[in-house]
Structures are given as C-alpha cells and as structure tokens.
Phi, psi and omega in degrees: 000108180255126185297326184276004183278340185253128187257355181207161176298325179298319177299316181295313181295323177302314180291322176299317179298320177297316179297319179301320178298320178293317179300315180297320177299316180293322177294322177299316178296319178297321179300319177304313182288329173298316177297322176296317180298323181300331179298337183262002184250143186249345184206173183294328179297320177292328178289313184292322172032067185302326178295319179295319179301312181294327176297314179298315181299317178301315179297317182295319178299319179296314179297318180303312179301317182293337179259011178063037174250138176304119183296335177293322177294313179302317181297316180298317179297314182292322178297320177295315181295315179298319178301317179294319179290327176298316177298319178299315179297320179299318177297321181295315183285339178270352174049000000 
C-alpha cells in the first residue's frame, strides 16, 4: 500500500469498497463456523466462554501488531463482532 499511488478521494473510496466486500465475505464464512460451533454447545455459559473470548482477543492483538494495525482498533472491532456472534449462538441453542 503506497500512499502516493492514489490521486483522489474516489480512488481511495473505491478501494475501501472492494476491501469491505472481502471483509463481509470473511465474516460470512466466520458466521458459518460459529453456527457449527454452536451445535456443540449446550448452554449460555458455553456460548459466552469468556476465557475463549480473551484468548481470541489476545491472538488478534498480536496479529494486528504484526500487520501494523493499532491493536486497540482490532480489539474493539473483534469485541463487537464476537458479541454479535454470541447473540447469534444463543438464538441457535434456544432454537
């Protein structure tokens, strides 16, 4: 990613839109596996799994640093996403 490569806001926004499509595809794939994981869980405590959440957050912060992303941003995004998936899993186990 070279900063001097983009000559207009439209160029930048075009690329952001392309990235957003990839992000949504990846979230969709993650959602599939969250649903698969829910099949193995019997109650809300197993869904909420605070130790697992913190394990994921720790890994994500490490990956963020390695990719030159502010780890606080990565953590906030992941906590929001995990929260949404926890709600989805709860709905799944309550059928």
